[in-house]
KOLBA-620720 format. One record per residue (C-alpha): chain; y, x, z. Coordinates in steps of 0.2 Angstrom, whole numbers. Layout:
% KOLBA-620720
ch:north:east:up
A:Y:X:Z
...
% end
This chain:
% KOLBA-620720
ch:north:east:up
A:562:308:-7
A:578:300:-16
A:575:288:-1
A:577:301:13
A:594:308:4
A:600:293:5
A:596:288:24
A:604:304:27
A:620:302:18
A:620:286:23
A:621:290:42
A:633:304:39
A:644:293:31
A:641:281:44
A:646:292:58
A:664:300:49
A:667:281:48
A:664:278:66
A:675:295:69
A:688:289:58
A:690:270:68
A:690:281:84
A:705:292:80
A:713:279:72
A:712:269:90
A:716:284:100
A:730:285:89
A:737:268:91
A:734:267:110
A:745:282:110
A:758:276:97
A:760:259:109
A:762:271:123
A:774:279:118
A:782:266:111
A:781:255:126
A:788:269:136
A:804:270:124
A:809:253:126
A:826:252:136
A:828:232:141
A:842:221:140
A:848:217:157
A:856:201:157
A:870:193:170
A:864:183:185
A:846:194:184
A:836:196:199
A:828:214:203
A:810:211:207
A:795:219:216
A:781:208:210
A:762:211:213
A:759:223:198
A:771:236:206
A:759:252:215
A:774:264:221
A:766:282:220
A:774:301:226
A:770:311:214
A:772:313:194
A:753:316:194
A:747:301:201
A:754:291:186
A:739:290:177
A:732:277:162
A:715:270:163
A:707:272:146
A:704:254:140
A:713:246:152
A:723:231:144
A:730:217:149
A:739:216:167
A:740:234:174
A:749:241:189
A:765:248:187
A:766:266:193
A:787:268:200
A:789:285:207
A:796:283:222
A:812:292:220
A:815:281:204
A:813:265:214
A:825:271:227
A:839:275:213
A:835:259:206
A:841:250:222
A:855:261:222
A:860:258:205
A:857:240:208
A:870:241:222
A:884:241:212
A:877:234:195
A:887:220:192
A:874:211:183
A:861:212:195
A:864:198:210
A:851:200:223
A:834:208:226
A:818:198:226
A:802:204:235
A:786:195:228
A:771:204:234
A:758:199:245
A:748:217:242
A:757:234:241
A:753:250:241
A:763:262:246
A:762:274:263
A:772:273:278
A:787:286:274
A:789:278:256
A:788:259:265
A:804:266:276
A:813:274:262
A:811:257:253
A:817:246:268
A:833:259:274
A:838:258:252
A:839:238:255
A:846:237:269
A:859:247:261
A:859:238:248
A:865:223:258
A:880:229:260
A:886:226:246
A:885:207:251
A:870:205:238
A:856:196:243
A:838:200:248
A:824:187:247
A:805:188:251
A:790:175:247
A:774:177:250
A:757:168:248
A:745:178:258
A:754:194:268
A:748:211:270
A:755:218:282
A:764:232:273
A:772:219:260
A:778:209:276
A:781:226:283
A:793:230:269
A:798:208:265
A:805:208:285
A:822:217:280
A:826:201:268
A:838:189:272
A:826:176:270
A:808:177:271
A:798:165:264
A:781:158:265
A:769:148:256
A:767:131:266
A:745:136:263
A:748:154:266
A:745:167:281
A:753:185:285
A:741:198:292
A:753:206:305
A:738:214:320
A:747:229:322
A:738:247:320
A:720:254:322
A:708:267:317
A:690:266:314
A:680:283:312
A:662:282:305
A:650:293:316
A:635:300:305
A:626:312:318
A:611:298:323
A:610:296:303
A:610:315:299
A:597:319:312
A:586:301:307
A:587:308:287
A:583:326:292
A:599:332:288
A:609:348:293
A:625:352:296
A:631:368:300
A:649:367:307
A:663:381:310
A:680:376:319
A:696:384:326
A:705:370:337
A:696:355:350
A:709:344:339
A:701:347:321
A:692:333:323
A:688:332:302
A:670:338:306
A:669:328:322
A:658:312:312
A:645:326:309
A:645:332:326
A:643:318:337
A:640:299:339
A:657:295:350
A:674:299:347
A:678:315:360
A:694:312:372
A:704:324:363
A:702:316:345
A:708:297:353
A:720:304:363
A:730:312:346
A:725:297:338
A:730:286:352
A:746:294:352
A:749:296:333
A:747:275:331
A:758:271:345
A:772:283:338
A:771:275:322
A:769:256:329
A:783:256:340
A:794:262:327
A:787:250:315
A:785:236:326
A:805:236:333
A:809:236:314
A:802:220:310
A:806:214:327
A:823:219:325
A:824:214:307
A:818:195:312
A:829:195:327
A:816:192:339
A:812:199:357
A:802:215:359
A:789:206:370
A:787:189:361
A:785:199:345
A:769:208:355
A:764:190:358
A:765:185:341
A:754:200:334
A:742:200:349
A:737:181:346
A:737:184:326
A:751:170:324
A:753:176:308
A:739:169:303
A:746:150:305
A:761:146:294
A:767:135:306
A:766:146:319
A:774:159:308
A:787:147:307
A:792:144:325
A:789:158:330
A:802:165:318
A:790:179:306
A:796:168:293
A:811:155:288
A:803:143:277
A:788:136:272
A:790:131:255
A:781:131:234
A:785:146:224
A:792:136:211
A:804:129:226
A:811:146:231
A:816:149:213
A:826:135:213
A:831:142:231
A:838:157:221
A:844:145:208
A:855:136:221
A:859:154:227
A:866:159:208
A:879:142:207
A:863:139:190
A:862:121:185
A:842:112:185
A:844:118:166
A:847:136:168
A:833:147:166
A:830:161:183
A:831:180:175
A:821:193:185
A:816:209:179
A:804:222:188
A:807:237:192
A:799:244:179
A:809:237:166
A:825:240:177
A:822:259:177
A:820:259:160
A:836:251:155
A:847:264:160
A:845:283:154
A:844:299:165
A:855:312:159
A:847:324:172
A:840:335:158
A:858:337:149
A:867:346:165
A:866:367:166
A:861:365:186
A:847:356:192
A:837:354:209
A:819:353:205
A:807:343:214
A:791:351:215
A:779:338:219
A:763:345:229
A:752:327:230
A:735:326:237
A:719:339:241
A:721:354:238
A:708:364:227
A:704:379:219
A:704:383:201
A:712:369:188
A:716:351:186
A:729:340:185
A:728:325:200
A:728:332:218
A:733:352:219
A:725:364:211
A:730:381:216
A:730:388:194
A:739:375:189
A:751:373:203
A:755:393:204
A:760:391:184
A:773:377:188
A:780:387:202
A:781:402:190
A:791:391:178
A:802:387:189
A:806:404:194
A:809:409:176
A:820:393:172
A:839:398:172
A:844:381:176
A:835:377:191
A:846:382:205
A:836:377:221
A:817:370:223
A:813:353:234
A:795:356:236
A:790:336:240
A:772:337:251
A:759:323:251
A:743:332:256
A:729:333:269
A:726:349:266
A:709:358:259
A:704:375:252
A:712:388:264
A:710:400:250
A:720:388:237
A:733:383:252
A:736:404:252
A:737:408:235
A:750:393:234
A:759:399:250
A:760:418:241
A:769:411:224
A:781:399:235
A:787:415:245
A:791:424:229
A:800:410:221
A:810:410:239
A:816:427:234
A:826:419:219
A:829:401:222
A:834:390:239
A:817:380:243
A:819:365:253
A:804:358:259
A:803:335:259
A:787:330:270
A:780:311:263
A:764:304:271
A:756:318:274
A:760:335:276
A:744:344:286
A:735:360:289
A:735:366:270
A:748:354:266
A:758:363:281
A:753:379:277
A:761:377:262
A:778:373:269
A:780:389:278
A:790:397:261
A:803:384:266
A:821:388:272
A:822:371:280
A:809:357:281
A:812:337:283
A:802:326:287
A:802:306:290
A:797:301:306
A:779:292:300
A:773:309:294
A:757:312:298
A:759:334:301
A:756:348:311
A:734:349:310
A:737:368:312
A:716:374:314
A:703:378:299
A:684:372:298
A:668:376:290
A:655:362:287
A:640:367:276
A:626:354:274
A:606:357:273
A:591:350:272
A:577:357:280
A:571:343:291
A:572:331:274
A:563:343:264
A:548:347:277
A:545:325:279
A:542:326:261
A:531:339:261
A:545:349:252
A:548:368:260
A:558:384:252
A:554:402:255
A:565:417:245
A:562:435:244
A:578:447:247
A:584:462:247
A:596:463:261
A:597:455:277
A:609:441:272
A:608:440:252
A:599:422:254
A:617:420:268
A:615:400:264
A:600:389:257
A:601:370:252
A:586:368:262
A:586:381:277
A:604:381:279
A:614:398:283
A:606:413:290
A:612:421:309
A:621:435:303
A:630:421:288
A:635:411:302
A:643:425:312
A:653:430:297
A:660:412:293
A:664:411:312
A:675:428:310
A:683:422:293
A:686:404:302
A:696:414:316
A:703:424:305
A:712:412:295
A:718:401:309
A:727:418:317
A:732:420:297
A:739:401:297
A:749:405:313
A:755:420:310
A:765:412:295
A:771:397:307
A:777:408:321
A:788:417:305
A:795:402:300
A:795:393:314
A:804:407:323
A:791:403:341
A:777:415:347
A:758:415:344
A:755:407:360
A:767:395:357
A:761:387:342
A:744:390:347
A:750:376:363
A:752:363:349
A:742:368:335
A:721:368:338
A:720:356:323
A:731:343:334
A:740:329:322
A:757:324:326
A:769:311:321
A:785:316:313
A:796:311:327
A:785:322:338
A:784:336:325
A:805:338:324
A:804:337:345
A:791:353:344
A:800:361:333
A:788:360:318
A:800:353:307
A:820:355:304
A:826:337:304
A:821:320:300
A:826:316:284
A:823:307:267
A:817:315:250
A:837:313:246
A:841:321:260
A:830:337:256
A:839:336:238
A:857:336:246
A:855:349:257
A:845:358:241
A:862:357:230
A:873:363:243
A:862:377:250
A:865:381:231
A:883:378:230
A:880:364:216
A:892:349:214
A:887:345:198
A:869:344:195
A:853:336:187
A:837:330:198
A:820:336:189
A:804:331:194
A:788:346:192
A:774:344:186
A:777:333:171
A:768:316:169
A:753:320:158
A:753:313:139
A:747:297:135
A:735:308:123
A:730:322:137
A:725:307:147
A:713:299:137
A:705:315:133
A:702:320:152
A:696:302:157
A:683:304:144
A:676:319:153
A:658:315:160
A:662:320:177
A:678:310:178
A:666:297:170
A:655:298:184
A:665:300:199
A:673:282:196
A:655:273:190
A:652:279:207
A:668:273:216
A:668:256:206
A:650:254:214
A:651:259:233
A:670:258:236
A:686:269:237
A:684:273:256
A:664:275:255
A:666:288:240
A:677:299:249
A:663:300:264
A:650:303:250
A:663:316:240
A:665:325:256
A:646:327:257
A:642:333:240
A:658:337:229
A:655:358:226
A:674:358:228
A:677:353:246
A:664:366:251
A:670:383:243
A:674:392:259
A:685:388:275
A:695:371:273
A:714:367:281
A:712:349:279
A:716:334:290
A:701:324:293
A:708:305:288
A:720:295:281
A:729:281:292
A:734:266:280
A:745:249:288
A:731:237:284
% end
């Protein structure tokens, strides 16, 4: 018996020790995170502001989350708004002599790259230089770097300059082969979110909208590169079509780059530019450290313009990353009750999601609009549900490359009758009413269920168009003609009246301040970044850990397809969601 009690006590003591060590470990992580965040680097004279390979540009504070147990070199998340402010500040900062772009790969969207490019163009007006260096350069990195005064390439490097494309994976035959049935209800011939499950090739309507969209974007972006590099448009097309960027010598002869040299030679070139001697040290500072070096007194201002970020897919319920209706409504109500906030800029970067959640958010925004001006700024995406919630705006600003519109709705319900039958499984139900078992994972949707879901989709579409007609001051017929689920570039959206102006987030903030008659004001971001403590415990969630494991195994792009089929949050009734994402690869 004594032995038994000894073992019990030993186990209890061990558990207590483990818990204490783990708690201490968490406290140390949180303290270290807080300490590092409070450090203010001292910027020296003759400093070069550097965009390095660790920098990850994000649109919203909700995207800024630290990975649990991620040690060593980590991605430095920087809000696009903070980055643009840093470039503006560096323009007049005597300690900053120039900007160096030293990143081969860049995780940023079309609109973010355009905003940074414009900021760098403005920075160069100060007389300070912008240089760029690359090894094996991605297309986004080159698009940004091409704005530099000089672009330097490693002699054994290359530039992945090839234009834009979109490839859609079609799965109808796959689903048929393995006995997976998919009941689809949609409104809009361009609403192609469900097309991969309906057919095995691209519909003419989808091909039309994607071709128009890609050409709209590439015609602008390619012209910017060609102009910056002083290359004739026809010659630039030949360079891209021939993939000359992949060969360093061809990159040089075709004016994609100015010189071929090693990185140490590039650093020496900058030192020469600064009139430094061979023994002088070249001082560089990352954007993250530079932003931390100066204080932001926006919160101390009596008057504020709030930037409310709506970034990610739209869901019902609670959650931090993406847009969850319960949490987002709370943020809207906080802004409504905050007397310091005189105007709100709603920054939308969303492909949409749940129709119900989108409607709930729109209603609360409409209530907020009764008290304070709401100006909308579109990021990379403002489509379907993302466009829907913009209908509370006093004015809408879109970037030229924003993917917007997609005024349409759909419902998609998978079932597995043939798969079950092939494996000797069948399902039978006892019911009290005609549609008590409206949906079965095996048998699918009843005819009555299909009829009511079809009606629901149609009514949701009419409600969608109704709000658009009110905001855009157009008739149902006019919106229906440019709706039907079709996506548009921001440039086209301005032409057809879906947005008011082409402009940046800063343009939207300026107009919001003007609308509220503000002169001295601060700019504050909402929702606030999650604390390190909350992030750690969120990452310990069982579902979150499982999702990360699967994503790491099958890849981020494949995970999106897997999630569309399996995530119950993506099956919550009628959906307003754009069918794809566009990336510069």
